[in-house]
TORKOL-4160 file (C-alpha; in steps of 0.2 Angstrom, whole numbers, padded with zeros to 4 digits, m for minus):
244
<pt num="1" X="0271" Y="1246" Z="m0107"/>
<pt num="2" X="0290" Y="1242" Z="m0109"/>
<pt num="3" X="0304" Y="1252" Z="m0101"/>
<pt num="4" X="0305" Y="1268" Z="m0112"/>
<pt num="5" X="0287" Y="1270" Z="m0113"/>
<pt num="6" X="0288" Y="1270" Z="m0094"/>
<pt num="7" X="0301" Y="1282" Z="m0093"/>
<pt num="8" X="0293" Y="1293" Z="m0103"/>
<pt num="9" X="0303" Y="1306" Z="m0117"/>
<pt num="10" X="0322" Y="1312" Z="m0109"/>
<pt num="11" X="0324" Y="1322" Z="m0099"/>
<pt num="12" X="0308" Y="1331" Z="m0096"/>
<pt num="13" X="0290" Y="1323" Z="m0098"/>
<pt num="14" X="0279" Y="1328" Z="m0111"/>
<pt num="15" X="0263" Y="1321" Z="m0102"/>
<pt num="16" X="0247" Y="1331" Z="m0102"/>
<pt num="17" X="0244" Y="1337" Z="m0082"/>
<pt num="18" X="0231" Y="1347" Z="m0071"/>
<pt num="19" X="0240" Y="1363" Z="m0078"/>
<pt num="20" X="0234" Y="1361" Z="m0096"/>
<pt num="21" X="0216" Y="1361" Z="m0093"/>
<pt num="22" X="0217" Y="1376" Z="m0081"/>
<pt num="23" X="0229" Y="1384" Z="m0092"/>
<pt num="24" X="0216" Y="1379" Z="m0106"/>
<pt num="25" X="0200" Y="1387" Z="m0095"/>
<pt num="26" X="0212" Y="1403" Z="m0090"/>
<pt num="27" X="0210" Y="1396" Z="m0073"/>
<pt num="28" X="0223" Y="1403" Z="m0061"/>
<pt num="29" X="0235" Y="1390" Z="m0053"/>
<pt num="30" X="0252" Y="1391" Z="m0043"/>
<pt num="31" X="0265" Y="1378" Z="m0036"/>
<pt num="32" X="0271" Y="1381" Z="m0019"/>
<pt num="33" X="0287" Y="1372" Z="m0017"/>
<pt num="34" X="0304" Y="1373" Z="m0009"/>
<pt num="35" X="0319" Y="1378" Z="m0018"/>
<pt num="36" X="0325" Y="1366" Z="m0032"/>
<pt num="37" X="0343" Y="1372" Z="m0033"/>
<pt num="38" X="0356" Y="1362" Z="m0022"/>
<pt num="39" X="0345" Y="1345" Z="m0022"/>
<pt num="40" X="0332" Y="1353" Z="m0010"/>
<pt num="41" X="0314" Y="1352" Z="m0015"/>
<pt num="42" X="0316" Y="1345" Z="m0033"/>
<pt num="43" X="0311" Y="1330" Z="m0028"/>
<pt num="44" X="0295" Y="1334" Z="m0024"/>
<pt num="45" X="0292" Y="1346" Z="m0037"/>
<pt num="46" X="0283" Y="1337" Z="m0051"/>
<pt num="47" X="0283" Y="1351" Z="m0065"/>
<pt num="48" X="0303" Y="1350" Z="m0062"/>
<pt num="49" X="0300" Y="1337" Z="m0074"/>
<pt num="50" X="0286" Y="1341" Z="m0086"/>
<pt num="51" X="0294" Y="1350" Z="m0100"/>
<pt num="52" X="0280" Y="1362" Z="m0107"/>
<pt num="53" X="0282" Y="1369" Z="m0086"/>
<pt num="54" X="0301" Y="1368" Z="m0085"/>
<pt num="55" X="0304" Y="1376" Z="m0099"/>
<pt num="56" X="0292" Y="1391" Z="m0099"/>
<pt num="57" X="0289" Y="1408" Z="m0092"/>
<pt num="58" X="0278" Y="1396" Z="m0080"/>
<pt num="59" X="0294" Y="1390" Z="m0071"/>
<pt num="60" X="0298" Y="1404" Z="m0058"/>
<pt num="61" X="0282" Y="1412" Z="m0058"/>
<pt num="62" X="0266" Y="1399" Z="m0057"/>
<pt num="63" X="0278" Y="1387" Z="m0049"/>
<pt num="64" X="0290" Y="1396" Z="m0035"/>
<pt num="65" X="0305" Y="1394" Z="m0028"/>
<pt num="66" X="0297" Y="1398" Z="m0010"/>
<pt num="67" X="0284" Y="1387" Z="m0001"/>
<pt num="68" X="0282" Y="1401" Z="0010"/>
<pt num="69" X="0277" Y="1412" Z="m0001"/>
<pt num="70" X="0259" Y="1406" Z="0000"/>
<pt num="71" X="0258" Y="1415" Z="0016"/>
<pt num="72" X="0262" Y="1431" Z="0006"/>
<pt num="73" X="0251" Y="1427" Z="m0007"/>
<pt num="74" X="0236" Y="1425" Z="0004"/>
<pt num="75" X="0239" Y="1444" Z="0014"/>
<pt num="76" X="0240" Y="1451" Z="m0003"/>
<pt num="77" X="0224" Y="1444" Z="m0009"/>
<pt num="78" X="0233" Y="1436" Z="m0024"/>
<pt num="79" X="0229" Y="1419" Z="m0020"/>
<pt num="80" X="0227" Y="1410" Z="m0036"/>
<pt num="81" X="0212" Y="1397" Z="m0040"/>
<pt num="82" X="0220" Y="1381" Z="m0037"/>
<pt num="83" X="0236" Y="1379" Z="m0026"/>
<pt num="84" X="0247" Y="1365" Z="m0022"/>
<pt num="85" X="0259" Y="1366" Z="m0007"/>
<pt num="86" X="0274" Y="1358" Z="m0004"/>
<pt num="87" X="0283" Y="1358" Z="0014"/>
<pt num="88" X="0300" Y="1360" Z="0018"/>
<pt num="89" X="0308" Y="1344" Z="0022"/>
<pt num="90" X="0308" Y="1351" Z="0041"/>
<pt num="91" X="0290" Y="1351" Z="0041"/>
<pt num="92" X="0287" Y="1335" Z="0028"/>
<pt num="93" X="0281" Y="1323" Z="0045"/>
<pt num="94" X="0296" Y="1310" Z="0037"/>
<pt num="95" X="0303" Y="1299" Z="0052"/>
<pt num="96" X="0317" Y="1307" Z="0058"/>
<pt num="97" X="0319" Y="1324" Z="0063"/>
<pt num="98" X="0307" Y="1318" Z="0080"/>
<pt num="99" X="0296" Y="1334" Z="0081"/>
<pt num="100" X="0278" Y="1341" Z="0076"/>
<pt num="101" X="0284" Y="1354" Z="0065"/>
<pt num="102" X="0274" Y="1347" Z="0050"/>
<pt num="103" X="0257" Y="1349" Z="0059"/>
<pt num="104" X="0262" Y="1365" Z="0066"/>
<pt num="105" X="0266" Y="1371" Z="0047"/>
<pt num="106" X="0247" Y="1364" Z="0042"/>
<pt num="107" X="0240" Y="1371" Z="0056"/>
<pt num="108" X="0250" Y="1389" Z="0051"/>
<pt num="109" X="0243" Y="1388" Z="0035"/>
<pt num="110" X="0226" Y="1382" Z="0039"/>
<pt num="111" X="0224" Y="1398" Z="0052"/>
<pt num="112" X="0230" Y="1411" Z="0036"/>
<pt num="113" X="0215" Y="1403" Z="0025"/>
<pt num="114" X="0204" Y="1401" Z="0038"/>
<pt num="115" X="0206" Y="1420" Z="0045"/>
<pt num="116" X="0208" Y="1427" Z="0028"/>
<pt num="117" X="0193" Y="1432" Z="0014"/>
<pt num="118" X="0196" Y="1416" Z="0005"/>
<pt num="119" X="0189" Y="1405" Z="0019"/>
<pt num="120" X="0170" Y="1406" Z="0013"/>
<pt num="121" X="0176" Y="1398" Z="m0004"/>
<pt num="122" X="0190" Y="1386" Z="m0002"/>
<pt num="123" X="0193" Y="1368" Z="0002"/>
<pt num="124" X="0210" Y="1362" Z="0009"/>
<pt num="125" X="0214" Y="1345" Z="0004"/>
<pt num="126" X="0228" Y="1339" Z="0016"/>
<pt num="127" X="0238" Y="1322" Z="0009"/>
<pt num="128" X="0254" Y="1312" Z="0014"/>
<pt num="129" X="0262" Y="1300" Z="0001"/>
<pt num="130" X="0268" Y="1288" Z="0015"/>
<pt num="131" X="0256" Y="1276" Z="0024"/>
<pt num="132" X="0256" Y="1272" Z="0042"/>
<pt num="133" X="0265" Y="1254" Z="0042"/>
<pt num="134" X="0265" Y="1241" Z="0030"/>
<pt num="135" X="0250" Y="1233" Z="0038"/>
<pt num="136" X="0231" Y="1237" Z="0030"/>
<pt num="137" X="0216" Y="1227" Z="0033"/>
<pt num="138" X="0210" Y="1233" Z="0018"/>
<pt num="139" X="0215" Y="1225" Z="0001"/>
<pt num="140" X="0217" Y="1239" Z="m0014"/>
<pt num="141" X="0201" Y="1237" Z="m0021"/>
<pt num="142" X="0208" Y="1242" Z="m0039"/>
<pt num="143" X="0223" Y="1233" Z="m0050"/>
<pt num="144" X="0231" Y="1241" Z="m0066"/>
<pt num="145" X="0248" Y="1239" Z="m0074"/>
<pt num="146" X="0258" Y="1248" Z="m0059"/>
<pt num="147" X="0251" Y="1234" Z="m0047"/>
<pt num="148" X="0234" Y="1242" Z="m0041"/>
<pt num="149" X="0231" Y="1257" Z="m0027"/>
<pt num="150" X="0243" Y="1249" Z="m0011"/>
<pt num="151" X="0242" Y="1254" Z="0004"/>
<pt num="152" X="0229" Y="1269" Z="0010"/>
<pt num="153" X="0236" Y="1286" Z="0015"/>
<pt num="154" X="0227" Y="1297" Z="0025"/>
<pt num="155" X="0219" Y="1315" Z="0019"/>
<pt num="156" X="0209" Y="1328" Z="0029"/>
<pt num="157" X="0198" Y="1340" Z="0019"/>
<pt num="158" X="0196" Y="1356" Z="0028"/>
<pt num="159" X="0181" Y="1368" Z="0023"/>
<pt num="160" X="0166" Y="1378" Z="0030"/>
<pt num="161" X="0155" Y="1365" Z="0017"/>
<pt num="162" X="0165" Y="1351" Z="0024"/>
<pt num="163" X="0151" Y="1338" Z="0028"/>
<pt num="164" X="0145" Y="1334" Z="0045"/>
<pt num="165" X="0145" Y="1319" Z="0055"/>
<pt num="166" X="0130" Y="1321" Z="0064"/>
<pt num="167" X="0120" Y="1337" Z="0062"/>
<pt num="168" X="0131" Y="1352" Z="0072"/>
<pt num="169" X="0143" Y="1341" Z="0074"/>
<pt num="170" X="0160" Y="1341" Z="0064"/>
<pt num="171" X="0171" Y="1325" Z="0060"/>
<pt num="172" X="0165" Y="1316" Z="0047"/>
<pt num="173" X="0173" Y="1302" Z="0041"/>
<pt num="174" X="0170" Y="1294" Z="0023"/>
<pt num="175" X="0170" Y="1277" Z="0018"/>
<pt num="176" X="0171" Y="1281" Z="0001"/>
<pt num="177" X="0186" Y="1271" Z="m0009"/>
<pt num="178" X="0196" Y="1285" Z="m0015"/>
<pt num="179" X="0213" Y="1288" Z="m0023"/>
<pt num="180" X="0224" Y="1304" Z="m0029"/>
<pt num="181" X="0215" Y="1305" Z="m0046"/>
<pt num="182" X="0200" Y="1308" Z="m0035"/>
<pt num="183" X="0208" Y="1324" Z="m0027"/>
<pt num="184" X="0211" Y="1329" Z="m0048"/>
<pt num="185" X="0193" Y="1325" Z="m0052"/>
<pt num="186" X="0184" Y="1335" Z="m0040"/>
<pt num="187" X="0196" Y="1350" Z="m0048"/>
<pt num="188" X="0190" Y="1345" Z="m0063"/>
<pt num="189" X="0174" Y="1346" Z="m0059"/>
<pt num="190" X="0172" Y="1363" Z="m0048"/>
<pt num="191" X="0180" Y="1372" Z="m0062"/>
<pt num="192" X="0172" Y="1363" Z="m0078"/>
<pt num="193" X="0191" Y="1357" Z="m0084"/>
<pt num="194" X="0185" Y="1342" Z="m0094"/>
<pt num="195" X="0196" Y="1325" Z="m0089"/>
<pt num="196" X="0215" Y="1321" Z="m0092"/>
<pt num="197" X="0207" Y="1304" Z="m0094"/>
<pt num="198" X="0218" Y="1296" Z="m0084"/>
<pt num="199" X="0217" Y="1289" Z="m0064"/>
<pt num="200" X="0202" Y="1305" Z="m0065"/>
<pt num="201" X="0193" Y="1294" Z="m0075"/>
<pt num="202" X="0190" Y="1280" Z="m0065"/>
<pt num="203" X="0191" Y="1287" Z="m0048"/>
<pt num="204" X="0176" Y="1292" Z="m0038"/>
<pt num="205" X="0177" Y="1311" Z="m0034"/>
<pt num="206" X="0180" Y="1318" Z="m0016"/>
<pt num="207" X="0163" Y="1329" Z="m0018"/>
<pt num="208" X="0155" Y="1318" Z="m0007"/>
<pt num="209" X="0166" Y="1324" Z="0009"/>
<pt num="210" X="0156" Y="1342" Z="0006"/>
<pt num="211" X="0138" Y="1346" Z="0010"/>
<pt num="212" X="0135" Y="1364" Z="0001"/>
<pt num="213" X="0116" Y="1366" Z="0007"/>
<pt num="214" X="0124" Y="1367" Z="0026"/>
<pt num="215" X="0126" Y="1383" Z="0033"/>
<pt num="216" X="0144" Y="1386" Z="0030"/>
<pt num="217" X="0156" Y="1384" Z="0047"/>
<pt num="218" X="0163" Y="1400" Z="0054"/>
<pt num="219" X="0183" Y="1397" Z="0056"/>
<pt num="220" X="0188" Y="1393" Z="0071"/>
<pt num="221" X="0208" Y="1395" Z="0075"/>
<pt num="222" X="0220" Y="1380" Z="0077"/>
<pt num="223" X="0231" Y="1381" Z="0090"/>
<pt num="224" X="0249" Y="1382" Z="0084"/>
<pt num="225" X="0265" Y="1384" Z="0094"/>
<pt num="226" X="0274" Y="1394" Z="0079"/>
<pt num="227" X="0267" Y="1409" Z="0068"/>
<pt num="228" X="0265" Y="1411" Z="0052"/>
<pt num="229" X="0279" Y="1425" Z="0052"/>
<pt num="230" X="0289" Y="1410" Z="0060"/>
<pt num="231" X="0286" Y="1401" Z="0043"/>
<pt num="232" X="0288" Y="1416" Z="0031"/>
<pt num="233" X="0305" Y="1422" Z="0038"/>
<pt num="234" X="0311" Y="1405" Z="0042"/>
<pt num="235" X="0327" Y="1399" Z="0031"/>
<pt num="236" X="0325" Y="1383" Z="0020"/>
<pt num="237" X="0332" Y="1369" Z="0028"/>
<pt num="238" X="0343" Y="1365" Z="0011"/>
<pt num="239" X="0340" Y="1346" Z="0015"/>
<pt num="240" X="0331" Y="1335" Z="0001"/>
<pt num="241" X="0312" Y="1331" Z="0005"/>
<pt num="242" X="0314" Y="1314" Z="0001"/>
<pt num="243" X="0328" Y="1302" Z="m0003"/>
<pt num="244" X="0318" Y="1290" Z="m0012"/>
């Protein structure tokens, strides 16, 4: 592709996203993000660049200006079928702050789901956009015109139906090569959305991380140093979530 094609239409992109498939099937969704104004959040808010969302009524409704709103939506029983949650800079796990606020944020969010009526029917997928270093002993298995998949990144799948390593023992580690399109494919199959025909077409779904024939696992609270109320009432850091 030439430079103009790679950039897409200026100033926003017209590319179809999972939002289009969800809206077509009337499946509810929401993107919980830190505020975009003042530079905070906009570098991680993908829908800020999608014209059909950015300049529609879905901006400010389906796309929030507070990632903490997910806690109140869980409590109020209005959590949508599909949710994206982006952390504040303080909880992003990026190098620099020197604390463990990232794991505390994730633990509080998982606890909120686990202690709610949503737990029996929810799958939580935790991913990072960075890798553990410049060394990786596994070469990427696929190549494309963008240069391939690159370094591996962690993924956690949390669900009452997460596959067990052994009968009665959680902690299954999948040996299946995934990519971010694998999560997309799982959502598409779960809700019968069809396919965007991008990386989801080639990707292997994360569906093999689940065993829907097993007895659903009861939730066990995750120890966290900060309560749900702490994150609900915490002021945004006003720092950009990323600088690259």
